[in-house]
C-alpha positions in Angstrom: 80.6 116.9 69.2 79.5 115.0 72.3 80.4 118.0 74.5 78.4 120.3 72.3 75.4 118.0 72.3 75.5 117.6 76.1 75.7 121.3 77.2 79.5 121.3 77.6 79.5 118.2 79.8 82.6 116.0 79.3 82.1 112.3 78.8 83.1 109.9 81.6 84.3 106.4 81.3 80.9 104.9 81.7 77.3 106.1 82.1 74.0 104.5 83.2 72.1 103.5 80.1 68.6 102.2 79.6 67.4 99.9 82.4 70.3 100.9 84.6 72.8 99.1 82.4 76.3 100.6 82.4 77.5 101.8 79.0 81.2 102.3 78.3 82.5 105.4 76.5 82.8 103.3 73.3 79.1 102.6 73.5 77.7 106.0 74.2 80.2 107.8 71.9 79.3 105.4 69.0 77.1 107.9 67.2 80.2 110.2 66.8 82.3 107.7 64.8 81.3 105.8 61.7 83.3 102.6 62.0 84.3 100.5 65.0 87.6 99.7 63.3 88.7 103.2 64.4 89.1 101.7 67.9 91.5 99.0 66.7 95.1 100.1 66.1 96.0 96.4 65.4 98.4 96.3 68.3 96.5 94.0 70.6 96.8 90.3 69.7 93.5 88.4 69.4 94.4 86.2 72.4 94.9 89.3 74.6 91.7 90.8 73.4 89.7 87.7 74.5 91.5 87.6 77.9 90.9 91.2 78.8 87.4 91.7 77.3 88.9 94.1 74.8 86.8 97.1 73.6 89.4 99.6 72.2 93.1 100.2 71.7 92.6 103.6 73.3 92.0 104.8 76.8 89.7 107.6 77.9 91.5 109.6 80.5 88.9 109.4 83.2 90.5 108.6 86.5 91.0 110.7 89.6 91.6 112.6 91.5 94.8 111.6 93.1 98.2 112.8 94.3 99.0 114.9 97.4 99.9 118.1 95.6 103.6 117.8 96.6 106.6 117.8 94.4 107.1 114.1 95.2 103.4 113.2 94.6 101.8 115.8 92.2 98.0 116.1 92.0 96.1 114.8 89.0 92.5 114.6 87.8 91.7 113.5 84.3 88.9 115.4 82.5 86.6 112.4 82.4 86.7 112.0 86.2 83.4 112.9 87.9 83.5 115.9 90.2 83.5 114.8 93.8 81.3 117.5 95.3 77.6 117.1 96.1 76.0 115.9 93.9 78.6 113.9 92.0 78.5 114.9 88.3 80.7 114.9 85.2 83.0 117.9 84.7 82.1 120.5 82.2 84.4 122.1 79.7 84.4 125.5 81.5 86.0 123.8 84.6 89.1 122.8 82.5 91.7 125.5 83.0 94.0 124.5 80.1 92.1 122.6 77.4 95.0 122.7 74.9 97.2 121.0 77.5 94.7 118.5 78.9 94.5 115.0 77.3 91.1 113.3 77.0 92.2 110.1 75.0 95.5 108.3 74.7 97.0 105.2 73.2 96.2 102.3 75.5 93.5 99.8 76.0 89.9 99.6 77.2 88.3 96.5 78.4 84.9 95.9 79.9 86.2 96.5 83.4 89.2 98.8 83.2 91.4 100.8 80.9 95.1 101.7 80.8 97.2 104.3 79.1 100.2 102.6 77.3 103.0 103.8 75.2 102.9 101.4 72.3 105.2 103.0 69.7 108.9 102.0 69.4 110.0 105.6 69.9 108.3 105.6 73.3 105.8 108.3 72.2 102.0 108.0 72.4 99.1 109.6 70.6 97.0 111.9 72.6 93.7 113.7 71.9 93.3 117.0 73.8 90.2 118.9 74.9 90.6 121.7 72.5 90.1 119.1 69.7 93.7 118.7 68.5 95.7 115.5 68.6 99.4 115.0 68.6 102.3 112.8 69.9 103.1 113.1 73.6 106.7 112.6 74.8 107.8 111.1 78.0 109.1 114.5 79.1 105.7 116.0 78.6 103.9 113.1 80.3 106.0 113.7 83.4 105.9 117.5 83.4 104.8 119.0 86.7 103.4 122.5 87.2 103.0 124.5 90.3 100.3 126.9 91.4 98.9 128.3 94.7 97.4 124.9 95.5 100.7 122.9 95.1 102.2 120.7 92.4 100.2 119.0 89.6 100.8 116.9 86.5 100.2 119.4 83.7 98.7 117.0 81.2 96.5 115.2 83.7 95.2 117.9 86.0 92.1 119.1 84.2 91.0 121.4 87.0 94.4 123.1 87.7 
């Protein structure tokens, strides 16, 4: 819904809000979910929440770019990562080559200053939400899957622009 409301622009981890204040994705996406309990899987203990400045039990995949494009160090750029060209701007949906294979949100944690993707389930799977609006379990094998194109090697699930 956010993407539709903002002319196919993908959300980033944070944006500048009123008065120059930084708003995290959990703040500016708030109109799109009814209850903040949605962000709490119940897997982070209260003491950990206080220590990390907990905001959500999920991570928005918004880092990048990185990697060298080699088989040993594949390229990656999550869909929420700002485009690095002049001027810097958020990616738009048309720039994502494989929306059904590109993850936007994952199990993990978001605090006021950082976020991390974490497998939290005993079976070593994690929940992932993809840019084509489906959600499903992601396996370790899929997480590590590398593709190859004319530009080199890339992580399939994490290279939004490849």
